[in-house]
Backbone as CSV, one residue per row, in Angstrom:
resi,resn,N_x,N_y,N_z,CA_x,CA_y,CA_z,C_x,C_y,C_z
1,MET,154.709,-110.420,-27.698,155.845,-111.239,-28.104,157.041,-110.345,-28.352
2,ILE,158.187,-110.928,-28.359,159.416,-110.178,-28.562,159.450,-109.605,-29.963
3,ASP,159.721,-108.333,-30.075,159.835,-107.681,-31.359,161.308,-107.401,-31.600
4,VAL,161.970,-108.330,-32.272,163.393,-108.196,-32.526,163.619,-108.123,-34.024
5,ASN,164.654,-107.429,-34.414,164.958,-107.266,-35.821,166.011,-108.274,-36.254
6,GLY,165.927,-108.720,-37.495,166.930,-109.607,-38.046,166.817,-111.021,-37.521
7,GLU,167.824,-111.801,-37.828,167.875,-113.184,-37.381,168.361,-113.228,-35.943
8,GLN,167.578,-113.794,-35.083,167.911,-113.904,-33.670,168.270,-115.340,-33.342
9,THR,169.142,-115.481,-32.368,169.421,-116.788,-31.796,168.822,-116.780,-30.404
10,PHE,168.081,-117.820,-30.078,167.406,-117.923,-28.794,168.103,-119.010,-27.989
11,TYR,168.707,-118.610,-26.878,169.453,-119.529,-26.029,168.643,-119.832,-24.776
12,VAL,168.603,-121.106,-24.396,167.937,-121.528,-23.171,169.020,-121.943,-22.190
13,TYR,169.047,-121.281,-21.034,169.987,-121.650,-19.970,169.453,-122.912,-19.322
14,ASN,170.288,-123.940,-19.227,169.851,-125.279,-18.855,169.837,-125.546,-17.348
15,GLN,170.008,-124.531,-16.537,169.985,-124.691,-15.083,168.901,-123.787,-14.501
16,ALA,168.368,-124.196,-13.377,167.376,-123.355,-12.704,168.045,-122.094,-12.171
17,VAL,167.319,-120.991,-12.232,167.836,-119.683,-11.824,166.902,-119.106,-10.770
18,ASP,167.478,-118.418,-9.805,166.698,-117.688,-8.815,166.001,-116.537,-9.538
19,MET,164.682,-116.539,-9.544,163.927,-115.530,-10.281,163.989,-114.143,-9.652
20,ARG,164.680,-114.009,-8.527,164.906,-112.671,-7.979,166.003,-111.946,-8.741
21,LYS,166.761,-112.690,-9.549,167.800,-112.056,-10.368,167.142,-111.128,-11.375
22,SER,167.773,-109.996,-11.564,167.269,-109.034,-12.525,168.265,-108.932,-13.679
23,ILE,168.279,-107.821,-14.364,169.119,-107.656,-15.548,170.591,-107.875,-15.226
24,ASP,171.089,-107.277,-14.162,172.510,-107.401,-13.834,172.896,-108.835,-13.505
25,GLY,172.085,-109.519,-12.697,172.384,-110.895,-12.328,172.320,-111.845,-13.512
26,LEU,171.344,-111.660,-14.374,171.224,-112.512,-15.552,172.320,-112.210,-16.575
27,SER,172.692,-110.940,-16.704,173.799,-110.578,-17.594,175.102,-111.202,-17.121
28,TYR,175.284,-111.259,-15.812,176.467,-111.906,-15.243,176.513,-113.379,-15.661
29,LEU,175.370,-114.071,-15.588,175.329,-115.476,-16.009,175.694,-115.625,-17.482
30,VAL,175.191,-114.725,-18.315,175.501,-114.781,-19.741,177.005,-114.616,-19.962
31,CYS,177.607,-113.649,-19.271,179.029,-113.366,-19.466,179.938,-114.423,-18.847
32,GLU,179.703,-114.753,-17.595,180.637,-115.599,-16.860,180.388,-117.089,-17.033
33,VAL,179.159,-117.517,-17.028,178.859,-118.952,-17.112,178.767,-119.398,-18.564
34,LEU,178.031,-118.647,-19.368,177.836,-119.021,-20.766,178.934,-118.483,-21.674
35,GLU,179.775,-117.618,-21.129,180.872,-117.001,-21.880,180.362,-116.324,-23.150
36,GLY,179.219,-115.651,-23.010,178.637,-114.918,-24.124,178.651,-113.432,-23.858
37,THR,178.045,-112.697,-24.746,177.928,-111.256,-24.609,176.457,-110.888,-24.713
38,PRO,175.892,-110.300,-23.676,174.462,-109.965,-23.725,174.094,-109.038,-24.878
39,GLN,175.024,-108.218,-25.344,174.748,-107.279,-26.427,174.967,-107.896,-27.809
40,SER,175.164,-109.211,-27.872,175.476,-109.883,-29.140,174.274,-110.000,-30.067
41,GLY,173.086,-109.721,-29.570,171.889,-109.862,-30.387,171.101,-111.115,-30.071
42,GLY,171.624,-111.965,-29.208,170.906,-113.171,-28.815,169.877,-112.886,-27.744
43,VAL,168.900,-113.755,-27.656,167.874,-113.687,-26.618,168.125,-114.857,-25.686
44,TYR,168.231,-114.577,-24.387,168.560,-115.597,-23.397,167.333,-115.877,-22.539
45,LEU,166.976,-117.159,-22.421,165.825,-117.573,-21.640,166.307,-118.275,-20.377
46,PHE,165.780,-117.858,-19.239,166.111,-118.434,-17.932,164.821,-118.912,-17.288
47,HIS,164.903,-119.994,-16.510,163.713,-120.537,-15.849,164.026,-120.874,-14.402
48,ASN,162.970,-120.994,-13.608,163.157,-121.360,-12.208,163.083,-122.875,-12.044
49,LYS,163.326,-123.336,-10.825,163.350,-124.771,-10.555,161.984,-125.422,-10.758
50,ALA,160.926,-124.724,-10.393,159.574,-125.263,-10.525,159.060,-125.233,-11.970
51,LEU,159.775,-124.587,-12.871,159.422,-124.468,-14.286,158.086,-123.773,-14.514
52,ASP,157.736,-122.860,-13.615,156.508,-122.095,-13.824,156.790,-120.616,-14.100
53,LYS,158.063,-120.252,-14.140,158.454,-118.866,-14.424,159.630,-118.860,-15.393
54,VAL,159.595,-117.925,-16.340,160.723,-117.722,-17.250,160.991,-116.229,-17.379
55,LYS,162.250,-115.918,-17.643,162.658,-114.551,-17.967,163.453,-114.602,-19.261
56,LEU,163.196,-113.628,-20.114,163.919,-113.477,-21.366,164.710,-112.182,-21.297
57,LEU,165.991,-112.259,-21.617,166.866,-111.094,-21.571,167.482,-110.890,-22.948
58,TYR,167.406,-109.660,-23.442,168.102,-109.326,-24.683,168.394,-107.837,-24.725
59,TRP,169.300,-107.477,-25.615,169.723,-106.094,-25.807,168.946,-105.505,-26.969
60,ASP,168.395,-104.317,-26.787,167.646,-103.642,-27.838,168.205,-102.244,-28.038
61,LYS,169.037,-102.072,-29.018,169.632,-100.805,-29.451,170.419,-100.083,-28.367
62,ASN,169.749,-99.616,-27.321,170.451,-98.803,-26.323,170.179,-99.240,-24.885
63,GLY,169.676,-100.460,-24.718,169.420,-100.932,-23.362,168.890,-102.353,-23.335
64,PHE,168.885,-102.906,-22.142,168.398,-104.276,-21.960,166.876,-104.306,-21.883
65,VAL,166.314,-105.417,-22.335,164.885,-105.681,-22.203,164.760,-106.987,-21.425
66,LEU,163.875,-106.987,-20.440,163.644,-108.167,-19.620,162.156,-108.490,-19.648
67,HIS,161.818,-109.653,-20.211,160.434,-110.141,-20.221,160.309,-111.207,-19.144
68,TYR,159.186,-111.212,-18.467,158.946,-112.165,-17.383,157.571,-112.773,-17.580
69,LYS,157.499,-114.109,-17.519,156.195,-114.765,-17.618,156.080,-115.788,-16.499
70,ARG,154.926,-115.731,-15.813,154.633,-116.678,-14.747,153.342,-117.405,-15.104
71,LEU,153.382,-118.727,-15.085,152.187,-119.517,-15.333,151.404,-119.671,-14.040
72,GLU,150.109,-119.462,-14.105,149.263,-119.642,-12.930,148.962,-121.114,-12.692
73,LYS,148.919,-121.901,-13.759,148.735,-123.348,-13.667,149.665,-123.998,-14.670
74,GLY,150.201,-125.148,-14.317,151.043,-125.886,-15.245,152.501,-125.485,-15.154
75,LYS,153.287,-126.070,-16.049,154.727,-125.839,-16.096,155.161,-125.650,-17.537
76,PHE,156.257,-124.927,-17.702,156.863,-124.824,-19.021,157.483,-126.164,-19.365
77,LYS,157.391,-126.559,-20.615,157.851,-127.879,-21.056,159.333,-127.841,-21.407
78,LEU,160.138,-127.698,-20.379,161.596,-127.724,-20.536,162.112,-128.937,-19.787
79,LYS,162.873,-129.752,-20.471,163.443,-130.935,-19.835,164.901,-130.655,-19.505
80,ARG,165.178,-130.535,-18.223,166.555,-130.310,-17.780,167.262,-131.653,-17.707
81,LYS,168.481,-131.667,-18.204,169.294,-132.876,-18.134,170.617,-132.521,-17.483
82,ALA,170.999,-133.312,-16.511,172.226,-133.021,-15.762,173.463,-133.104,-16.640
83,ASP,173.469,-133.980,-17.635,174.652,-134.152,-18.459,174.663,-133.245,-19.691
84,SER,173.667,-132.375,-19.821,173.585,-131.470,-20.968,174.482,-130.263,-20.766
85,PRO,174.823,-129.581,-21.851,175.597,-128.339,-21.711,174.791,-127.269,-20.990
86,ASP,175.457,-126.183,-20.622,174.805,-125.103,-19.880,173.717,-124.395,-20.673
87,GLU,173.756,-124.502,-21.991,172.758,-123.831,-22.803,172.500,-124.620,-24.075
88,PHE,171.356,-124.368,-24.679,171.062,-124.887,-26.001,170.223,-123.839,-26.706
89,SER,170.194,-123.908,-28.014,169.457,-122.888,-28.757,168.173,-123.477,-29.324
90,ILE,167.200,-122.606,-29.500,165.923,-122.973,-30.084,165.559,-121.926,-31.128
91,SER,164.591,-122.249,-31.974,164.149,-121.310,-32.998,163.098,-120.359,-32.415
92,LYS,162.776,-119.331,-33.170,161.747,-118.386,-32.725,160.396,-119.088,-32.616
93,GLN,160.108,-119.996,-33.542,158.848,-120.741,-33.489,158.799,-121.619,-32.243
94,GLN,159.912,-122.266,-31.906,159.964,-123.090,-30.702,159.759,-122.243,-29.449
95,LEU,160.327,-121.042,-29.434,160.124,-120.132,-28.310,158.647,-119.763,-28.182
96,THR,158.003,-119.485,-29.296,156.576,-119.152,-29.292,155.768,-120.309,-28.725
97,TRP,156.086,-121.527,-29.150,155.385,-122.707,-28.629,155.626,-122.863,-27.134
98,LEU,156.873,-122.678,-26.711,157.218,-122.821,-25.299,156.434,-121.831,-24.447
99,LEU,156.405,-120.570,-24.856,155.697,-119.541,-24.099,154.181,-119.756,-24.119
100,ALA,153.685,-120.486,-25.116,152.265,-120.815,-25.180,151.924,-122.034,-24.329
101,GLY,152.930,-122.641,-23.729,152.699,-123.796,-22.870,152.792,-125.127,-23.578
102,LEU,153.259,-125.122,-24.810,153.367,-126.360,-25.583,154.760,-126.960,-25.452
103,ASP,154.870,-128.247,-25.674,156.160,-128.926,-25.648,156.780,-128.802,-27.035
104,PHE,157.722,-127.891,-27.179,158.303,-127.641,-28.496,159.103,-128.830,-29.007
105,ASN,159.511,-129.739,-28.128,160.227,-130.937,-28.574,159.305,-131.894,-29.330
106,LEU,158.003,-131.839,-29.029,157.048,-132.701,-29.716,156.480,-132.045,-30.968
107,MET,156.595,-130.723,-31.023,156.068,-129.997,-32.178,157.067,-130.113,-33.318
108,ASP,156.565,-130.046,-34.529,157.444,-130.108,-35.692,156.930,-129.105,-36.709
109,GLU,157.834,-128.280,-37.182,157.439,-127.306,-38.179,157.222,-128.019,-39.509
110,PHE,156.305,-127.480,-40.308,156.104,-128.035,-41.629,157.367,-127.851,-42.456
111,LYS,157.716,-128.865,-43.183,158.876,-128.783,-44.071,158.453,-128.051,-45.345
112,ASP,159.424,-127.364,-45.967,159.145,-126.714,-47.242,158.905,-127.790,-48.291
113,LEU,157.864,-127.606,-49.073,157.547,-128.564,-50.126,158.242,-128.154,-51.409
114,ASP,158.765,-129.135,-52.122,159.467,-128.882,-53.376,158.617,-129.425,-54.516
115,TYR,158.049,-128.543,-55.304,157.226,-128.942,-56.434,157.964,-128.811,-57.757
116,SER,159.279,-128.706,-57.743,160.034,-128.521,-58.985,159.932,-129.733,-59.899
117,ASN,159.764,-130.921,-59.365,159.642,-132.137,-60.186,158.244,-132.732,-60.076
118,TYR,157.254,-131.874,-60.059,155.884,-132.321,-59.857,155.358,-133.093,-61.065
119,TYR,155.696,-132.656,-62.261,155.204,-133.318,-63.469,156.211,-134.268,-64.008
C-alpha cells in the first residue's frame, strides 16, 4: 500500500486513460487538464476504459512514484459519469477498499461514537 506521510488527498481522474502513459504523460494530465501540481502532495488515480487497470501517481520527497495494479478478473468499482467533473476526491480508506475490489460507494466507515452523555 502507499506509504505517504501526513494528510493526503486522493484524487480520481474521471476519464479513461491510455495505460501506456507513464509518469510524464500522467503528470501532464494533472497539470494541464486538472490544473493541479503533481508535487502538491496529492495522490492521483487513473484508470483505463475497461476498469481493470489503475495507476497511482504521487510525489515522494525527491521523485515521482507510480503504482500500477491490474485485475486478472473483475473490474474496479468506479462509476464514470459524463456530466461529472474531471476529478473527485476520496479518502484513504475508500482508496484501500477500491484497490481491494470493493465498491467504496456502498461501504460506509463507522461513525465516531459520542459517550459524553451516556449517563
